[in-house]
C-alpha positions in Angstrom: 34.5 65.6 -89.9 34.4 64.5 -86.2 33.4 66.6 -83.1 37.1 66.5 -82.0 38.7 67.7 -85.5 40.1 70.9 -85.6 37.5 72.4 -87.8 34.8 71.6 -85.8 36.4 72.8 -82.8 37.1 76.1 -84.3 33.4 76.4 -85.6 32.3 75.6 -81.9 34.6 78.5 -80.6 33.2 80.7 -83.3 29.7 80.2 -82.4 30.6 80.9 -78.8 32.3 84.4 -79.8 29.3 85.0 -81.8 27.0 84.5 -78.8 29.1 86.9 -76.8 29.1 89.2 -79.3 25.4 89.3 -79.3 25.1 89.5 -75.3 27.7 92.3 -75.0 27.0 94.6 -78.1 23.4 94.0 -78.9 21.0 96.9 -77.8 18.1 94.5 -77.9 19.8 91.8 -75.6 20.7 94.5 -73.2 17.1 95.8 -72.8 15.8 92.3 -72.8 18.2 91.4 -69.9 17.3 94.7 -67.9 13.4 94.1 -68.5 13.7 90.5 -67.5 15.6 91.2 -64.2 12.9 93.9 -63.4 10.2 91.1 -63.9 12.1 88.5 -62.2 11.9 91.1 -59.1 8.2 90.7 -59.1 8.1 86.8 -58.1 4.1 86.5 -58.8 4.5 88.0 -62.2 7.5 86.1 -63.1 5.8 82.8 -62.1 2.7 83.6 -64.3 5.1 84.1 -67.2 6.7 80.9 -66.6 3.5 79.1 -66.4 2.0 80.5 -69.5 5.2 79.6 -71.5 5.0 76.1 -70.2 1.7 75.7 -71.0 2.0 77.3 -74.5 5.1 75.2 -75.3 3.3 72.0 -74.3 0.3 72.9 -76.3 2.5 73.6 -79.4 4.1 70.3 -79.1 0.4 68.6 -79.1 -0.4 70.6 -82.0 2.8 69.1 -84.1 1.0 65.7 -83.5 -2.2 67.0 -84.6 -3.8 67.4 -81.3 -5.7 70.6 -81.9 -7.8 71.9 -79.0 -9.7 75.1 -79.3 -10.6 75.6 -75.6 -6.8 75.4 -74.6 -5.9 77.7 -77.6 -8.6 80.1 -76.2 -7.5 80.0 -72.8 -3.8 80.7 -73.8 -4.9 83.4 -75.8 -6.7 84.9 -73.0 -3.9 84.4 -70.6 -1.5 86.0 -73.1 -3.6 89.2 -73.4 -4.0 89.3 -69.8 0.0 89.2 -69.3 0.7 91.8 -72.0 -1.5 94.4 -70.5 1.8 94.9 -68.4 4.0 97.0 -70.3 7.2 95.4 -69.2 5.8 91.8 -70.3 4.7 93.3 -73.6 8.1 94.7 -74.3 9.8 91.4 -73.0 7.8 89.3 -75.3 8.5 91.7 -78.2 12.3 91.6 -77.5 12.3 87.8 -77.1 10.7 87.6 -80.6 13.4 90.0 -82.0 16.1 87.9 -80.4 14.9 84.7 -81.7 14.3 86.0 -85.1 17.9 87.3 -85.3 19.5 84.2 -83.9 17.1 82.1 -86.5 18.7 84.2 -89.3 22.3 83.5 -88.2 21.4 79.6 -87.8 19.7 79.8 -91.3 22.7 81.1 -92.8 25.0 78.6 -91.5 22.6 75.7 -92.3 22.2 77.1 -96.0 25.9 77.3 -96.3 26.6 73.8 -94.8 23.8 72.0 -96.4 24.6 73.1 -99.9 28.2 72.0 -99.6 26.9 68.5 -98.3 24.5 68.3 -101.0 26.5 69.1 -103.9 
């Protein structure tokens, strides 16, 4: 099935609709958006979070390649705990985790159904 086939186009549209449903009807997403806007109104805090996430992401990529670094891990851990002392940041991170977990469940269900059909 090519990207331009009717079935694939319908699947893409369904995923777009699912995304819109999550954004419009999900209380977690609404709370996440509200807290994110509140944090974005504090540029210093917002930049600290962005910088932390970037460093954390880069470190996790290096970990995948087998480059473990205790000092970096300790520094990231300390920075994380300083950030979550702010109750809004703590809630933002918790909501992000919930959203990612929910999206992963949807993705895994789609993947499981598709792979089973392909492999059998």
